[in-house]
C-alpha positions as CSV (number, residue, x, y, z in Angstrom):
1,M,152.7,122.6,111.1
2,E,152.6,119.0,110.9
3,T,150.9,117.6,114.0
4,A,151.2,113.2,112.9
5,G,147.9,111.9,113.8
6,T,147.0,114.7,116.6
7,E,144.8,117.4,115.5
8,V,141.8,117.1,117.3
9,D,143.5,117.0,120.2
10,L,145.3,120.2,119.3
11,L,142.2,121.8,118.2
12,M,141.1,121.0,121.3
13,L,143.4,122.9,123.3
14,C,142.9,125.9,121.1
15,G,140.2,125.8,120.1
16,N,138.9,129.1,121.8
17,E,141.0,130.7,120.1
18,L,140.2,129.3,116.3
19,N,138.2,132.7,115.7
20,N,141.7,134.3,115.1
21,V,142.6,131.8,112.5
22,S,141.9,132.9,108.9
23,N,142.2,129.3,107.2
24,I,142.7,126.2,108.3
25,F,143.5,122.9,106.4
26,V,143.1,118.8,109.0
27,E,143.6,116.4,106.8
28,H,141.6,113.6,109.1
29,R,142.2,109.7,109.0
30,S,140.6,107.1,110.2
31,H,141.8,103.8,111.5
32,A,139.9,100.8,112.3
33,D,142.3,100.0,115.5
34,Q,141.0,102.9,117.1
35,P,137.9,105.2,118.3
36,Q,136.5,107.4,115.6
37,R,137.2,110.9,116.4
38,F,136.0,112.3,113.4
39,N,132.7,114.2,114.7
40,D,135.7,115.2,118.1
41,L,136.4,117.0,114.9
42,T,133.5,118.7,113.2
43,S,131.8,119.5,116.9
44,I,135.9,121.6,117.0
45,L,135.3,123.7,114.0
46,T,131.6,123.9,114.5
47,E,132.1,125.3,118.1
48,A,134.7,127.5,116.7
49,G,132.2,129.0,114.1
50,S,134.1,128.0,111.0
51,P,132.6,127.3,107.8
52,Y,134.1,123.6,106.6
53,Q,134.2,121.3,103.8
54,I,135.0,117.8,103.3
55,H,136.8,115.6,100.7
56,M,136.9,112.2,101.0
57,Q,139.6,110.3,99.6
58,F,139.1,106.7,99.8
59,A,142.4,104.1,100.9
60,S,142.9,100.6,99.6
61,N,142.7,98.1,102.8
62,S,145.8,96.9,102.5
63,R,148.3,96.3,105.6
């Protein structure tokens, strides 16, 4: 499912149901001009008892 930047909000809405999910892949991008919500994302997964792995990819600062 493509959520186009609404991952954190979507997971907050279905957080109580995450225990029914076997596998989930979340791609999170942060932008300097927007609030950082990575902590919200990991908190949702932690509260749901979902283990997670973090893989980082660095992007250029081109505009």
